[in-house]
C-alpha positions as CSV (number, residue, x, y, z in Angstrom):
1,X,13.6,20.5,5.6
2,X,14.4,19.5,8.9
3,X,16.0,15.8,9.4
4,X,13.6,13.0,11.3
5,X,16.0,10.4,12.5
6,X,14.5,7.5,10.3
7,X,17.1,4.9,9.2
8,X,17.3,2.0,6.9
9,X,15.9,-0.7,9.2
10,X,12.7,1.8,10.0
11,X,12.6,2.5,6.1
12,X,12.4,-1.4,5.1
13,X,10.0,-2.1,7.7
14,X,7.6,0.7,7.1
15,X,7.8,-0.2,3.2
16,X,7.3,-3.7,3.7
17,X,4.1,-3.2,5.9
18,X,2.8,-0.5,3.7
19,X,3.2,-2.6,0.8
20,X,1.4,-5.6,2.5
21,X,-1.2,-3.3,3.4
22,X,-4.8,-5.0,2.8
23,X,-3.2,-6.7,-0.4
24,X,-1.6,-9.4,1.6
25,X,-5.3,-10.6,2.2
26,X,-6.9,-10.0,-1.0
27,X,-7.1,-12.3,-3.9
28,X,-4.3,-10.8,-6.0
29,X,-4.2,-11.9,-9.9
30,X,-7.5,-14.1,-9.2
31,X,-8.3,-13.3,-12.8
32,X,-5.4,-15.5,-13.8
33,X,-6.9,-18.3,-12.0
34,X,-3.8,-21.1,-10.8
35,X,-1.4,-18.9,-12.6
36,X,-2.1,-15.9,-10.2
37,X,1.2,-16.8,-8.3
38,X,2.9,-15.8,-12.0
39,X,1.2,-12.3,-11.8
40,X,2.7,-11.6,-8.2
41,X,6.0,-12.8,-9.3
42,X,6.5,-11.1,-12.2
43,X,5.0,-7.5,-10.9
44,X,7.9,-6.5,-8.4
45,X,10.1,-6.0,-11.6
46,X,7.8,-3.1,-12.7
47,X,7.8,-2.0,-9.2
48,X,11.7,-1.9,-8.8
49,X,11.2,0.3,-12.0
50,X,8.9,2.8,-10.9
51,X,10.4,3.2,-7.5
52,X,13.6,4.1,-9.3
53,X,11.9,6.8,-11.1
54,X,10.9,8.0,-7.6
55,X,14.4,7.9,-6.3
56,X,15.6,9.6,-9.4
57,X,13.4,12.3,-8.9
58,X,14.3,12.6,-5.3
59,X,18.3,12.6,-5.8
60,X,17.6,15.9,-7.8
61,X,15.6,17.3,-4.8
62,X,16.9,15.7,-1.9
63,X,15.3,18.0,0.8
64,X,12.1,18.6,-0.9
65,X,8.8,16.5,-0.5
66,X,7.3,15.9,-4.0
67,X,4.4,18.5,-3.4
68,X,7.3,21.2,-3.3
69,X,9.7,20.0,-6.1
70,X,6.6,19.6,-8.5
71,X,6.7,23.5,-8.1
72,X,10.4,23.7,-8.8
73,X,10.2,21.6,-12.0
74,X,7.0,23.1,-13.5
75,X,6.6,26.3,-12.1
76,X,4.3,27.9,-9.2
77,X,0.9,27.4,-10.8
78,X,1.2,24.1,-12.7
79,X,3.1,22.6,-10.3
80,X,1.0,24.1,-7.5
81,X,-2.2,22.5,-9.1
82,X,-0.4,19.2,-9.6
83,X,1.0,19.0,-6.1
84,X,-2.6,20.1,-4.6
85,X,-4.1,17.2,-6.6
86,X,-1.6,14.7,-4.7
87,X,-2.6,15.9,-1.4
88,X,-6.2,15.0,-2.5
89,X,-4.8,11.6,-4.1
90,X,-3.1,10.6,-0.9
91,X,-6.8,11.3,1.0
92,X,-8.6,9.5,-1.1
93,X,-6.3,6.1,-1.2
94,X,-6.3,6.5,2.8
95,X,-10.2,6.6,2.9
96,X,-10.3,3.7,0.3
97,X,-8.0,1.5,2.4
98,X,-10.2,2.8,5.9
99,X,-13.3,1.5,3.8
100,X,-11.2,-2.1,3.1
101,X,-10.7,-2.1,6.9
102,X,-14.6,-1.0,7.8
103,X,-16.0,-3.6,5.4
104,X,-13.5,-6.5,6.9
105,X,-14.8,-6.0,10.4
106,X,-18.3,-5.4,9.7
107,X,-18.5,-8.7,7.7
108,X,-16.7,-11.1,10.5
109,X,-16.2,-9.8,14.4
110,X,-18.5,-6.9,14.5
111,X,-21.5,-7.8,12.2
112,X,-23.9,-6.2,14.4
113,X,-21.6,-2.8,14.8
114,X,-22.5,0.3,12.6
115,X,-19.8,0.9,9.7
116,X,-20.2,4.5,11.0
117,X,-19.0,3.6,14.4
118,X,-16.0,1.7,13.3
119,X,-14.8,4.5,11.5
120,X,-15.2,7.0,14.0
121,X,-13.0,4.9,16.4
122,X,-10.3,3.9,13.7
123,X,-9.9,8.0,12.7
124,X,-9.4,8.9,16.4
125,X,-6.9,6.5,16.6
126,X,-5.3,7.8,13.4
127,X,-5.2,11.1,14.3
128,X,-3.7,10.5,17.7
129,X,-0.9,8.3,16.2
130,X,-0.4,11.0,13.5
131,X,0.2,14.0,16.0
132,X,2.8,12.1,17.8
133,X,5.0,12.5,14.5
134,X,6.5,10.1,11.8
135,X,9.8,9.4,14.1
136,X,8.1,7.7,16.8
137,X,5.7,6.2,14.2
138,X,8.5,4.4,12.5
139,X,9.8,3.3,15.6
140,X,6.2,1.3,16.3
141,X,6.3,-0.2,12.9
142,X,9.4,-1.5,13.4
143,X,7.8,-3.7,16.7
144,X,4.7,-4.4,14.8
145,X,7.2,-5.8,11.8
146,X,8.6,-8.3,14.1
147,X,4.9,-9.3,15.4
148,X,3.3,-9.8,12.0
149,X,6.5,-11.6,10.6
150,X,6.0,-14.2,13.9
151,X,2.4,-14.5,13.3
152,X,2.4,-15.2,9.2
153,X,5.2,-17.8,9.7
154,X,3.3,-19.7,12.5
155,X,0.1,-19.5,10.6
156,X,2.1,-20.5,7.6
157,X,3.9,-23.9,9.4
158,X,0.0,-24.6,10.7
159,X,-1.1,-24.7,7.0
160,X,1.5,-27.6,6.5
161,X,1.0,-29.1,9.7
162,X,-2.8,-29.3,9.1
163,X,-2.4,-31.2,5.6
164,X,-4.4,-28.0,3.8
165,X,-1.9,-27.6,1.0
166,X,-2.7,-29.5,-2.2
167,X,-0.3,-28.4,-5.1
168,X,-2.9,-30.1,-7.7
169,X,-4.8,-26.7,-7.4
170,X,-1.8,-24.8,-9.2
171,X,-1.7,-27.0,-12.4
172,X,-1.8,-26.9,-15.1
173,X,0.7,-23.7,-15.9
174,X,0.3,-21.2,-18.3
175,X,-2.9,-23.4,-19.7
176,X,-4.3,-20.1,-21.1
177,X,-1.2,-18.6,-22.0
178,X,0.1,-15.2,-20.9
179,X,-2.8,-13.2,-21.8
180,X,-4.4,-13.6,-18.7
181,X,-1.5,-12.9,-16.7
182,X,-0.5,-9.6,-18.5
183,X,-4.2,-8.4,-18.0
184,X,-3.9,-8.8,-14.7
185,X,-0.6,-7.6,-14.3
186,X,-1.4,-4.1,-16.0
187,X,-1.9,-1.9,-14.4
188,X,-3.7,-3.5,-11.4
189,X,-0.9,-5.4,-9.8
190,X,1.7,-2.8,-10.7
191,X,0.0,0.2,-9.3
192,X,-0.9,-1.8,-6.2
193,X,1.3,-2.0,-4.0
194,X,4.5,-1.0,-6.1
195,X,2.9,2.4,-7.7
196,X,1.6,3.4,-4.3
197,X,5.2,4.0,-3.3
198,X,5.1,7.3,-4.8
199,X,4.1,8.5,-1.3
200,X,7.2,7.8,0.0
201,X,8.8,10.7,-2.4
202,X,7.2,13.0,0.5
203,X,9.1,10.9,3.2
204,X,12.2,10.3,1.5
205,X,13.7,13.9,2.7
206,X,13.4,12.9,6.3
207,X,15.5,9.8,5.6
208,X,19.1,10.4,7.6
209,X,21.0,8.1,5.4
210,X,20.1,9.3,1.7
211,X,22.6,6.7,0.0
212,X,20.7,3.6,1.3
213,X,17.3,4.8,0.3
214,X,17.4,2.7,-3.2
215,X,19.4,-0.4,-1.8
216,X,16.9,-0.5,1.3
217,X,13.8,0.2,-1.0
218,X,14.9,-2.5,-3.8
219,X,15.4,-5.0,-1.0
220,X,11.8,-4.3,0.6
221,X,10.1,-4.6,-3.0
222,X,11.8,-7.9,-3.8
223,X,10.8,-9.0,-0.5
224,X,7.3,-8.3,-0.7
225,X,7.3,-9.7,-4.3
226,X,8.5,-13.2,-3.0
227,X,6.1,-13.2,0.0
228,X,3.0,-12.3,-2.1
229,X,3.9,-14.7,-4.4
230,X,4.0,-17.6,-1.6
231,X,1.0,-16.1,0.2
232,X,-0.9,-16.5,-3.5
233,X,0.3,-20.0,-4.1
234,X,-0.6,-21.1,-0.6
235,X,-4.1,-19.4,-1.0
236,X,-4.7,-21.1,-4.3
237,X,-3.6,-24.6,-3.0
238,X,-5.7,-24.4,0.0
239,X,-8.8,-23.0,-1.1
240,X,-8.8,-23.8,-5.0
241,X,-9.1,-20.9,-7.7
242,X,-13.0,-20.6,-7.3
243,X,-13.4,-20.2,-3.8
244,X,-10.4,-17.8,-4.1
245,X,-12.2,-15.7,-6.7
246,X,-15.3,-15.8,-4.9
247,X,-14.2,-14.9,-1.3
248,X,-13.7,-10.9,-0.6
249,X,-11.0,-12.0,1.8
250,X,-9.5,-15.4,0.9
251,X,-6.9,-15.4,3.8
252,X,-9.6,-15.1,6.1
253,X,-11.6,-18.3,4.5
254,X,-8.1,-20.4,4.5
255,X,-7.2,-19.4,8.4
256,X,-10.8,-20.9,9.1
257,X,-9.8,-24.2,7.4
258,X,-7.1,-24.9,10.1
259,X,-7.9,-27.6,12.9
260,X,-5.0,-29.2,14.5
261,X,-6.2,-32.2,16.7
262,X,-9.4,-30.4,17.1
263,X,-7.6,-28.1,19.7
264,X,-5.8,-25.6,17.3
265,X,-8.8,-23.9,15.2
266,X,-10.8,-20.7,14.7
267,X,-7.3,-18.6,14.0
268,X,-9.3,-16.2,11.9
269,X,-8.9,-13.5,15.1
270,X,-5.3,-13.6,14.3
271,X,-6.0,-12.6,10.7
272,X,-8.4,-10.0,11.7
273,X,-5.6,-8.3,14.0
274,X,-2.8,-8.6,11.5
275,X,-5.7,-6.6,9.0
276,X,-6.3,-3.9,11.8
277,X,-2.3,-3.2,12.5
278,X,-1.5,-3.3,8.7
279,X,-4.4,-0.7,7.6
280,X,-3.5,1.4,10.4
281,X,0.1,1.9,9.1
282,X,-0.8,2.1,5.5
283,X,-3.8,5.0,6.3
284,X,-1.4,6.5,8.8
285,X,1.3,6.9,5.9
286,X,-0.7,8.3,3.6
287,X,-2.4,10.7,6.2
288,X,1.0,11.8,7.4
289,X,2.0,12.4,3.7
290,X,-1.2,14.5,3.3
291,X,-0.6,16.6,6.4
292,X,2.8,17.2,5.2
293,X,2.1,18.1,2.1
294,X,-0.5,20.3,3.3
295,X,1.8,22.2,5.5
296,X,4.1,22.7,2.9
297,X,1.8,24.1,0.3
298,X,-0.4,26.2,2.1
299,X,2.7,27.3,4.3
300,X,0.8,26.6,7.9
301,X,2.3,26.8,11.2
302,X,2.8,23.5,13.2
303,X,-0.5,22.5,14.6
304,X,-3.1,20.0,15.5
305,X,-5.7,21.4,13.2
306,X,-4.1,20.1,9.8
307,X,-4.3,16.5,11.3
308,X,-8.0,17.0,12.6
309,X,-9.1,18.2,9.2
310,X,-7.3,15.5,7.1
311,X,-8.8,13.1,9.7
312,X,-12.2,14.2,9.3
313,X,-11.9,14.3,5.4
314,X,-10.8,10.7,5.2
315,X,-13.4,9.2,7.4
316,X,-16.1,11.2,5.8
317,X,-14.7,9.8,2.6
318,X,-14.6,6.4,3.4
319,X,-18.4,6.2,4.2
320,X,-19.6,8.1,1.2
321,X,-17.1,6.6,-1.5
322,X,-19.5,4.0,-2.6
323,X,-23.1,2.5,-1.4
324,X,-21.8,-0.9,-1.0
325,X,-18.9,-2.9,-0.8
326,X,-19.0,-4.2,-4.1
327,X,-19.2,-0.9,-5.4
328,X,-16.1,0.0,-3.6
329,X,-14.4,-3.2,-5.3
330,X,-15.8,-2.7,-8.8
331,X,-14.4,1.1,-8.4
332,X,-11.0,0.3,-7.0
333,X,-10.3,-2.6,-9.4
334,X,-12.0,-1.3,-12.7
335,X,-11.8,2.4,-12.9
336,X,-9.4,3.7,-9.9
337,X,-5.9,2.1,-11.6
338,X,-6.8,3.8,-15.0
339,X,-8.0,7.4,-13.7
340,X,-5.8,7.9,-10.8
341,X,-3.1,5.4,-10.4
342,X,-1.7,5.7,-13.6
343,X,-1.3,9.0,-13.9
344,X,-0.3,10.1,-10.6
345,X,1.7,7.0,-9.9
346,X,3.1,6.7,-13.4
347,X,2.8,9.4,-15.9
348,X,3.3,12.5,-13.7
349,X,6.4,10.8,-12.0
350,X,8.2,9.9,-15.7
351,X,7.1,13.6,-17.2
352,X,8.8,15.1,-14.3
353,X,11.8,13.1,-14.7
354,X,11.8,13.9,-18.1
355,X,11.4,17.5,-17.5
356,X,14.3,17.4,-15.1
357,X,16.6,15.9,-17.5
358,X,15.8,18.4,-20.6
359,X,16.6,21.1,-18.3
360,X,19.8,19.7,-17.1
361,X,20.7,19.4,-20.8
362,X,19.5,23.3,-21.4
363,X,21.7,24.2,-18.6
364,X,24.8,22.5,-19.9
365,X,24.4,23.9,-23.5
366,X,24.1,27.3,-22.3
367,X,26.7,27.5,-19.5
């Protein structure tokens, strides 16, 4: 596989913004109430473990994406079927994120616009970006990273200046023990966003300095974990646990509270802009990897057809995936983690790594 020049900084920025995705604006761990921040603080530990599994698999097949080395490990037929299902999985998750994005826009700034119209516009932009290639995309991601980091910093400063932070909202700590925390942690806050890093198994072969992958990836996971913990603490302190659990987009609600000297207010536009950028980046990465997998599995020549084909499927799936946003959320929180995330993010990669280990031992014995 030809190397695309993606360096460590680009990988870090891409991983951070990918993991932020739409999770930074949702009520992570809200089932643990005021202890939700403990959930987001612990989850990166599991995130590092699953990322290590992905990296160890990549070390054995440094020039192959996931959809190819699964056939090397489990054979042409079983491996081919699993690889095919991974492509479907990537497309499905991309459509779920696109639906999140569509629902946010029609609930706030574009409440008179059809979800179909918003989806079509976003899909054409996604197709346009994917056609440029992943190297151009990662360079654009670095620019977005700087802009997003600066915007989040300013908004957090406004929270402090506006005297919106009430630390009493996070007390008492562990009032219901560890059971609610573990319930929120497993599997949802492990699989999203950290388990979704399985997508990087399709991108690792394009990194120009393979030895930096684990170091850069580990730093990205820790950084995201710490920021999500800070973000969760802020949302609880500002809104309280009841409002956080009832709000579809707590960050949007919290920003609406900012009012400094009657001049700085109505900053929810900035949050919506961040959601658009982060959703675009996350969907694009799943989009890229679905196209890469399709080209490799079906031995397709480089062309625009797979991009348009996958884009159309993502768009249609985002519309028909659920009849309402509440159904979409219930499916994503109660069914998808168990039926899809755990098998594709944890069980299959672990079995693949065990298979590689066993094959390696057999070769040592027979040689």
